[in-house]
Residue frames as a rotation matrix with the C-alpha (Angstrom) as fourth column:
UNK 1
-0.604 -0.582 0.545 84.62
-0.546 -0.196 -0.815 147.84
0.581 -0.789 -0.200 66.82
UNK 2
0.144 0.743 0.654 81.46
-0.979 0.204 -0.016 146.30
-0.146 -0.638 0.756 68.28
UNK 3
0.767 0.124 -0.630 82.25
-0.358 0.897 -0.258 143.03
0.533 0.423 0.733 66.54
UNK 4
-0.228 -0.939 -0.256 85.67
-0.103 0.285 -0.953 142.82
0.968 -0.191 -0.161 68.25
UNK 5
-0.571 0.078 0.817 84.14
-0.810 -0.217 -0.545 143.47
0.135 -0.973 0.187 71.70
UNK 6
0.550 0.831 0.083 81.50
-0.834 0.551 0.021 140.85
-0.028 -0.081 0.996 71.05
UNK 7
0.512 -0.439 -0.738 84.20
-0.142 0.804 -0.578 138.36
0.847 0.401 0.349 70.00
UNK 8
-0.596 -0.766 0.240 86.27
-0.328 -0.040 -0.944 139.10
0.733 -0.641 -0.227 73.11
UNK 9
-0.257 0.590 0.765 83.22
-0.959 -0.057 -0.278 138.76
-0.120 -0.805 0.580 75.35
UNK 10
0.739 0.552 -0.385 82.26
-0.619 0.783 -0.067 135.49
0.265 0.287 0.921 73.67
UNK 11
0.100 -0.793 -0.601 85.76
-0.035 0.601 -0.799 134.07
0.994 0.101 0.033 74.13
UNK 12
-0.692 -0.311 0.651 85.80
-0.602 -0.249 -0.759 135.19
0.398 -0.917 -0.015 77.75
UNK 13
0.235 0.879 0.414 82.44
-0.964 0.266 -0.017 133.46
-0.125 -0.395 0.910 78.28
UNK 14
0.722 0.007 -0.691 83.72
-0.310 0.897 -0.315 130.24
0.618 0.442 0.650 76.66
UNK 15
-0.380 -0.916 -0.127 86.86
-0.154 0.199 -0.968 130.28
0.912 -0.349 -0.217 78.82
UNK 16
-0.541 0.231 0.808 84.79
-0.839 -0.206 -0.503 130.78
0.051 -0.951 0.306 81.98
UNK 17
0.586 0.810 -0.008 82.43
-0.810 0.586 0.000 127.95
0.005 0.006 1.000 81.00
UNK 18
0.398 -0.530 -0.749 85.38
-0.149 0.768 -0.623 125.64
0.905 0.360 0.227 80.29
UNK 19
-0.685 -0.657 0.315 86.91
-0.373 -0.055 -0.926 126.39
0.626 -0.752 -0.207 83.68
UNK 20
-0.157 0.723 0.673 83.56
-0.976 -0.007 -0.219 125.79
-0.154 -0.691 0.706 85.40
UNK 21
0.750 0.433 -0.500 83.13
-0.554 0.824 -0.118 122.47
0.361 0.366 0.858 83.61
UNK 22
-0.046 -0.861 -0.507 86.66
-0.080 0.509 -0.857 121.36
0.996 0.001 -0.092 84.52
UNK 23
-0.704 -0.189 0.684 86.07
-0.649 -0.217 -0.729 122.24
0.286 -0.958 0.030 88.18
UNK 24
0.284 0.881 0.378 82.82
-0.947 0.319 -0.034 120.29
-0.151 -0.348 0.925 88.30
UNK 25
0.638 -0.142 -0.757 84.53
-0.261 0.885 -0.386 117.24
0.724 0.443 0.528 86.77
UNK 26
-0.456 -0.889 -0.049 87.37
-0.179 0.145 -0.973 117.47
0.872 -0.435 -0.226 89.31
UNK 27
-0.520 0.290 0.804 84.99
-0.854 -0.145 -0.500 117.74
-0.028 -0.946 0.322 92.25
UNK 28
0.633 0.758 -0.157 82.92
-0.768 0.641 0.002 114.83
0.102 0.119 0.988 90.96
UNK 29
0.234 -0.642 -0.730 86.08
-0.175 0.711 -0.681 112.73
0.956 0.287 0.054 90.69
UNK 30
-0.765 -0.643 0.035 86.91
-0.104 0.070 -0.992 113.34
0.636 -0.762 -0.121 94.34
UNK 31
0.098 0.883 0.458 83.43
-0.853 -0.163 0.497 112.71
0.513 -0.439 0.737 95.66
UNK 32
-0.931 -0.352 0.093 83.13
-0.340 0.751 -0.567 110.22
0.130 -0.559 -0.819 98.51
UNK 33
-0.122 0.987 0.109 79.42
-0.992 -0.118 -0.041 109.62
-0.028 -0.113 0.993 97.91
UNK 34
0.176 0.170 -0.970 80.02
-0.439 0.895 0.077 105.92
0.881 0.412 0.232 97.22
UNK 35
-0.583 -0.522 -0.622 81.24
0.327 0.550 -0.769 105.43
0.743 -0.652 -0.150 100.80
UNK 36
0.654 0.717 -0.243 79.48
0.462 -0.124 0.878 105.47
0.599 -0.686 -0.412 104.14
UNK 37
-0.204 -0.903 0.379 81.74
0.252 -0.423 -0.871 108.20
0.946 -0.082 0.313 105.52
UNK 38
0.228 0.345 0.910 79.89
-0.738 -0.548 0.393 108.64
0.635 -0.762 0.130 108.82
UNK 39
0.894 0.128 0.430 80.91
-0.384 0.712 0.587 105.18
-0.231 -0.690 0.686 110.08
UNK 40
-0.149 -0.969 -0.195 84.33
-0.983 0.166 -0.072 103.58
0.102 0.181 -0.978 110.57
UNK 41
0.946 0.314 -0.086 84.69
-0.307 0.948 0.084 99.85
0.108 -0.053 0.993 109.96
UNK 42
0.063 -0.955 0.290 87.65
-0.928 0.051 0.370 97.67
-0.368 -0.292 -0.883 110.88
UNK 43
0.955 0.109 -0.275 89.20
-0.212 0.899 -0.382 94.60
0.206 0.423 0.882 109.29
UNK 44
0.091 -0.958 0.271 92.31
-0.734 0.120 0.668 92.52
-0.673 -0.260 -0.692 109.77
UNK 45
0.931 0.226 0.288 93.75
0.012 0.768 -0.641 90.40
-0.365 0.600 0.712 107.03
UNK 46
-0.023 -0.948 0.317 96.64
0.505 0.263 0.822 89.56
-0.863 0.179 0.473 104.73
UNK 47
0.199 0.000 -0.980 97.70
-0.595 -0.794 -0.121 91.97
-0.779 0.607 -0.158 102.01
UNK 48
0.431 -0.043 0.901 97.44
0.579 0.779 -0.240 90.38
-0.692 0.626 0.361 98.55
UNK 49
0.043 -0.427 0.903 98.36
0.917 -0.343 -0.206 93.49
0.397 0.837 0.377 96.53
UNK 50
0.218 -0.025 -0.976 99.59
0.481 -0.867 0.130 97.05
-0.849 -0.498 -0.177 97.09
UNK 51
0.079 -0.152 0.985 99.38
0.956 -0.269 -0.118 99.62
0.282 0.951 0.124 94.30
UNK 52
0.054 -0.151 -0.987 100.96
0.480 -0.863 0.158 102.98
-0.876 -0.482 0.026 95.14
UNK 53
-0.612 -0.174 0.771 99.86
0.790 -0.156 0.592 105.00
0.017 0.972 0.233 92.11
UNK 54
-0.773 0.371 -0.515 98.13
-0.254 -0.924 -0.285 108.17
-0.582 -0.090 0.808 90.96
UNK 55
-0.214 0.144 0.966 95.48
-0.373 -0.926 0.055 109.33
0.903 -0.348 0.252 91.28
UNK 56
0.510 0.411 0.756 94.63
-0.855 0.143 0.499 106.81
0.097 -0.900 0.425 94.04
UNK 57
-0.682 -0.720 -0.126 96.54
-0.667 0.684 -0.296 104.01
0.300 -0.118 -0.947 95.71
UNK 58
0.472 0.851 -0.230 94.95
-0.701 0.521 0.488 100.64
0.535 -0.069 0.842 96.49
UNK 59
-0.724 -0.523 0.449 95.41
-0.680 0.654 -0.333 97.84
-0.120 -0.546 -0.829 99.01
UNK 60
0.194 0.726 -0.660 93.77
-0.592 0.623 0.511 94.48
0.782 0.292 0.551 98.35
UNK 61
-0.549 -0.314 0.774 93.19
-0.836 0.196 -0.513 92.67
0.009 -0.929 -0.370 101.63
UNK 62
-0.260 0.416 -0.871 92.31
-0.117 0.882 0.457 88.98
0.958 0.221 -0.181 102.01
UNK 63
-0.458 0.243 0.855 90.06
-0.884 -0.224 -0.410 88.60
0.092 -0.944 0.317 105.05
UNK 64
-0.659 0.199 -0.725 89.13
0.075 0.977 0.200 85.19
0.749 0.078 -0.659 106.48
UNK 65
0.046 0.771 0.635 85.87
-0.793 -0.359 0.492 84.91
0.607 -0.527 0.595 108.40
UNK 66
-0.139 -0.061 0.988 85.04
-0.908 0.407 -0.102 82.57
-0.396 -0.911 -0.111 111.31
UNK 67
0.759 0.483 0.437 83.92
-0.276 0.846 -0.456 79.80
-0.590 0.225 0.775 108.91
UNK 68
-0.048 -0.904 0.425 87.29
0.312 0.390 0.866 79.88
-0.949 0.174 0.263 107.11
UNK 69
0.495 0.279 0.823 86.00
0.864 -0.060 -0.499 81.57
-0.090 0.958 -0.271 103.96
UNK 70
-0.431 -0.740 -0.517 88.32
0.567 -0.668 0.483 84.23
-0.703 -0.085 0.707 102.49
UNK 71
0.701 0.575 0.422 87.09
0.705 -0.468 -0.533 87.34
-0.110 0.671 -0.733 100.74
UNK 72
-0.471 -0.863 0.183 89.18
0.882 -0.463 0.088 90.04
0.009 0.203 0.979 99.11
UNK 73
0.603 0.590 -0.537 88.51
0.622 -0.769 -0.148 93.68
-0.501 -0.244 -0.830 99.95
UNK 74
-0.097 -0.558 0.824 89.58
0.859 -0.465 -0.214 96.54
0.502 0.687 0.525 97.63
UNK 75
0.487 0.189 -0.853 90.53
0.742 -0.605 0.290 99.57
-0.461 -0.774 -0.435 99.71
UNK 76
0.429 -0.239 0.871 91.08
0.628 -0.614 -0.478 102.92
0.649 0.752 -0.114 98.00
UNK 77
0.252 -0.441 -0.862 93.64
0.811 -0.389 0.437 105.33
-0.528 -0.809 0.259 99.46
UNK 78
0.735 -0.080 -0.673 95.20
-0.216 -0.969 -0.121 108.68
-0.642 0.235 -0.730 98.64
UNK 79
0.837 -0.523 -0.158 97.94
-0.129 0.092 -0.987 109.17
0.531 0.847 0.010 96.07
UNK 80
0.393 -0.740 -0.546 101.49
0.796 0.571 -0.200 108.13
0.460 -0.355 0.814 97.02
UNK 81
-0.447 -0.599 0.664 102.63
0.217 -0.793 -0.569 111.70
0.868 -0.110 0.485 97.71
UNK 82
0.167 0.612 0.773 99.89
-0.695 -0.482 0.532 112.28
0.699 -0.626 0.345 100.26
UNK 83
0.908 0.145 -0.392 100.48
0.107 0.825 0.554 108.89
0.404 -0.545 0.734 101.87
UNK 84
0.088 -0.971 -0.224 104.23
0.794 0.204 -0.572 109.47
0.601 -0.127 0.789 102.15
UNK 85
-0.324 -0.140 0.935 103.61
-0.227 -0.949 -0.221 112.94
0.918 -0.284 0.276 103.68
UNK 86
0.635 0.645 0.424 101.78
-0.601 0.068 0.797 111.13
0.485 -0.761 0.431 106.50
UNK 87
0.044 -0.748 0.662 104.94
-0.957 0.159 0.244 109.19
-0.288 -0.644 -0.709 107.33
UNK 88
0.765 0.241 0.597 104.19
-0.094 0.959 -0.266 105.97
-0.637 0.147 0.757 105.45
UNK 89
-0.320 -0.865 -0.385 107.11
-0.754 -0.013 0.656 104.36
-0.573 0.501 -0.649 103.60
UNK 90
0.133 0.386 -0.913 106.64
-0.925 0.380 0.026 102.16
0.357 0.841 0.407 100.55
UNK 91
-0.512 -0.442 -0.737 108.18
-0.235 0.897 -0.375 99.19
0.826 -0.018 -0.563 102.39
UNK 92
-0.679 0.270 0.683 105.82
-0.725 -0.100 -0.681 99.47
-0.116 -0.958 0.264 105.41
UNK 93
0.202 0.819 0.538 103.15
-0.453 0.565 -0.690 97.30
-0.868 -0.104 0.485 103.79
UNK 94
-0.646 -0.470 -0.602 103.94
-0.759 0.309 0.573 94.48
-0.084 0.827 -0.557 101.36
UNK 95
0.325 0.718 -0.615 101.98
-0.716 0.612 0.337 91.58
0.618 0.331 0.713 99.88
UNK 96
-0.013 -0.252 -0.968 101.87
0.332 0.912 -0.242 88.78
0.943 -0.324 0.071 102.46
UNK 97
-0.918 -0.343 0.202 101.85
-0.034 -0.437 -0.899 91.16
0.396 -0.832 0.389 105.44
UNK 98
-0.085 0.870 -0.486 99.13
0.965 0.193 0.177 91.10
0.248 -0.454 -0.856 108.11
UNK 99
-0.921 -0.134 0.365 97.52
0.067 -0.979 -0.190 94.49
0.383 -0.151 0.911 108.69
UNK 100
-0.200 0.888 -0.414 94.59
0.864 -0.040 -0.503 96.03
-0.463 -0.459 -0.759 110.53
UNK 101
-0.834 -0.033 0.551 92.65
0.379 -0.760 0.528 98.76
0.401 0.649 0.646 108.72
UNK 102
-0.253 0.812 -0.527 90.04
0.455 -0.381 -0.805 101.38
-0.854 -0.443 -0.273 109.56
UNK 103
-0.984 -0.059 0.167 87.96
0.177 -0.300 0.937 102.43
-0.005 0.952 0.306 106.57
UNK 104
-0.311 0.923 -0.227 84.58
-0.637 -0.379 -0.671 103.60
-0.705 -0.064 0.706 105.27
UNK 105
-0.474 0.169 0.864 82.61
0.423 0.905 0.054 100.79
-0.773 0.391 -0.500 103.56
UNK 106
-0.970 0.241 0.037 81.01
-0.041 -0.309 0.950 101.09
0.241 0.920 0.310 100.14
UNK 107
-0.489 0.860 0.147 77.33
-0.754 -0.332 -0.566 102.02
-0.438 -0.387 0.811 100.37
UNK 108
0.154 0.605 -0.781 76.36
-0.917 0.382 0.115 99.31
0.368 0.698 0.614 97.84
UNK 109
0.732 0.192 0.654 77.62
-0.562 0.713 0.420 96.51
-0.385 -0.674 0.630 100.11
UNK 110
0.771 -0.532 -0.349 80.48
0.001 0.550 -0.835 95.35
0.636 0.644 0.425 97.89
UNK 111
0.679 -0.611 -0.407 83.78
0.686 0.332 0.647 94.31
-0.260 -0.719 0.645 99.50
UNK 112
-0.176 -0.744 0.645 85.54
0.780 -0.505 -0.369 97.64
0.600 0.438 0.669 99.29
UNK 113
0.702 0.435 -0.564 85.99
0.697 -0.583 0.418 100.94
-0.146 -0.686 -0.712 100.95
UNK 114
0.598 -0.482 0.640 87.80
-0.102 -0.838 -0.536 104.21
0.795 0.255 -0.550 101.43
UNK 115
0.226 -0.621 -0.750 90.92
0.828 0.528 -0.188 103.49
0.513 -0.579 0.634 103.44
UNK 116
0.882 0.064 0.467 91.63
-0.162 -0.889 0.428 105.77
0.443 -0.454 -0.774 106.38
UNK 117
0.285 -0.759 0.586 94.26
-0.953 -0.160 0.257 104.10
-0.102 -0.632 -0.769 108.55
UNK 118
0.625 -0.213 -0.751 96.59
-0.131 0.920 -0.369 101.11
0.770 0.329 0.547 108.33
UNK 119
0.397 -0.561 0.727 98.38
-0.884 -0.019 0.468 99.38
-0.248 -0.828 -0.503 111.22
UNK 120
0.064 -0.452 -0.890 100.92
-0.550 0.728 -0.410 96.74
0.833 0.516 -0.202 110.19
UNK 121
0.554 0.076 0.829 100.89
-0.774 0.413 0.479 93.68
-0.306 -0.908 0.288 112.45
UNK 122
0.791 -0.293 -0.537 103.57
-0.231 0.670 -0.706 91.76
0.567 0.682 0.462 110.55
UNK 123
0.881 -0.377 -0.286 106.03
0.452 0.493 0.743 91.78
-0.139 -0.784 0.605 113.46
UNK 124
-0.034 -0.939 0.341 108.80
0.955 -0.131 -0.266 93.92
0.294 0.317 0.902 111.91
UNK 125
0.410 0.200 -0.890 109.34
0.658 -0.741 0.136 97.06
-0.632 -0.641 -0.435 114.01
UNK 126
-0.627 -0.719 -0.299 111.59
0.266 -0.558 0.786 98.55
-0.732 0.413 0.541 111.31
UNK 127
-0.874 0.375 0.309 108.59
0.287 -0.116 0.951 98.48
0.393 0.920 -0.007 108.93
UNK 128
-0.641 0.578 0.505 106.11
-0.596 -0.789 0.147 100.03
0.484 -0.207 0.850 111.36
UNK 129
-0.429 0.494 -0.756 104.68
0.481 0.834 0.271 97.03
0.764 -0.248 -0.595 113.23
UNK 130
-0.148 0.491 -0.858 101.95
0.988 0.047 -0.144 98.26
-0.031 -0.870 -0.493 115.58
UNK 131
-0.708 -0.118 -0.696 101.99
0.182 -0.983 -0.019 101.87
-0.682 -0.140 0.717 114.35
UNK 132
0.211 0.862 0.462 98.75
0.861 0.060 -0.505 103.14
-0.463 0.504 -0.729 112.83
UNK 133
-0.753 -0.484 -0.446 99.29
0.183 -0.805 0.565 105.62
-0.633 0.343 0.694 109.98
UNK 134
0.240 0.884 -0.402 96.89
-0.159 -0.373 -0.914 107.60
-0.958 0.283 0.051 107.84
UNK 135
-0.637 -0.383 0.669 96.48
0.532 0.410 0.741 106.54
-0.558 0.828 -0.057 104.20
UNK 136
0.089 0.688 0.720 93.90
0.960 -0.252 0.123 109.14
0.266 0.680 -0.683 103.12
């Protein structure tokens, strides 16, 4: 009888450890430590790619500086379900569109960030021109 209790207790311990490990992996996945989340930055540019996908969506934004040099920024957003719950429609932002974004830059200085808000400035009121919507 003691052997069965020991086996049950051991299995219970293994299950609890597995759940704890899975939770720590999930929280590490959703960490925003790579971003400077205390500061908002802004950019305006032309969308080169939009990827509405799980677990995170992405917008690639071509930004031209004052000297005429273009750099591409990779901006990470929430999953499509969360974005759509905020009122964004898939057709609101397309490659070739001009948009303004507010985001948190990467701490390492690379051209990327955690996307917070997108305002289309492509001129089409039916696709949200001038309306800032949350993407995270």
